[in-house]
N, C-alpha and C positions, 0 to 999 in steps of 0.2 A: 504494499499499500504506499502510496506517495501522497503526502498532504503537506505541502510546503508552508500553506498559511497556518497550520496547526503545529509546525515545528518539526514535521517528518520529512526531511529533504531527501531521504534515501531509504530504500527498502533494505532492512538489515539482513534478510535472507532471500536471495533471488533464486528460487528453485528452478525456473525454466532456463536461466543462463547457466547455472551449475550443471544442470542436465546435459545441455549442449556441450559444455566444456568436457564432461565425462566422456561423450561420444567421440568428440574430436581427439582427446588424449588416447582413447582406445583405438581409434582409427590410425593415429600416427605412430603407435608403438610398433617396434620391429617384429614382434611375434606374429605369427599368422593367425592364430586363434587363442582364445582365453578369456578370463574373466578378470576385471580390475575393480579395485575399490579405493575411494578416497573419502577423507573426512575433511570438510572445508569449513572454515571459520570466516565469518563475514559481519560486518556491522560493529566491530570493536571501536573504531575511531569515533562513531556517532553515538557511543554509549548504549548500543542495543546489540550486544554480542549474540550471535547465532551460529549453530553448528548444524551443518547438513551432511548426510552421507550419500554418496553418489556411487553407483555400481554400473558396469557396462560389460556386456558380452559381445565377443566377436566370433563368428562361426563362418567358415569357407572364406576367410578374409574380409568379411563385412561386419560392421557393427549391426547385431541382430536385436538387442534389447538394452534398454537404460532404465534405471530406477533412481529415484531421489526420495530421501526420507528425512525425518527429523521432527522434534517437538514444534508444536504450533500454539499460538494463542490468538483468539478471535479479537480483531481490532476494529472491524467494521462489519456491518451486515446491511443487506438492502433487499428489496423486492422489486421485480419488474412486473408491470401489469400489461 
């Protein structure tokens, strides 16, 4: 969530970006196939430290699956009509 007017200038944990990073790192690794895992810390500088776990699988030379996980806290909610 970004809310610059409420003092939230940066998302402390960007799951979508870290998921893409995991896929890129697995794609660029020299091994043909395998599974990789990373623990990524983000948001420390803005006082909202977050830790995400990222995992990626590569089969037949292609990234086949990626996952991101970590604890979360609801900071906003809405309804579309």
